C-alpha angles and dihedrals in degrees: 000000000000141000105245127218111253116221115237130216128288090036104126091220088073087068095056123109120239122240121231115262112246101162114066094190141133090281090060091047091051091049093052092047090051091046091051091050090048095050090047092048091054092041087232130154096231149350134201128213090240089063090059094045098258118128097207115112098249134132136173130210138198101215114227104177106029117026090200091068108116113256096208121057119183119189093356120195134182116241100174141344139194145166103052117203144157114271132175113240137185133176139215088227093056104041121196093018125108133165145165117261134170114253135160111257094203126045146155117224138178126211143142131258118237085264091060096251112140122233138175123214136185112218132188139186118000092350089063092044093049094049091052091048092052092043088055088058089057089062096043097260125133127202090245087066087065096053122106113274093252094049090046091056091049093047094047091049091050091047092050090050092050091048091052090049093048091048092049091051094049 
């Protein structure tokens, strides 16, 4: 197992769309084990394959409400959602940035285990929020895209400034 490098905004690969997983093989199992080690290392709530430069539709979660929630989700899809609310989000790919977005706090989702077996799961609270956040990554969307227009402008300006500073130091 390995701790994978996490892509950082504004890397254009974060805007790519994941491809459905068709091969449930040892390579997929190795990817999910590395992703789990990476999310645990960073003490994060979730991680998508896109964030570690892999185009397969895979995400991993660290359940917060219900420890029985599956940690590995392959080819996840939303079936239904309810109870929208404002939640504060952050992201490993956009360090030091947080913001309030509207997410459903209850949802029903379908996915496959790393073995290929299909399952459905009802999630609530932060588990539902986290799953939606990671599913957004699989379609090239970042949580900052969901911020209010004014907050988005402020965040983008701060990110451009940080990028200029990092480039000047390097």
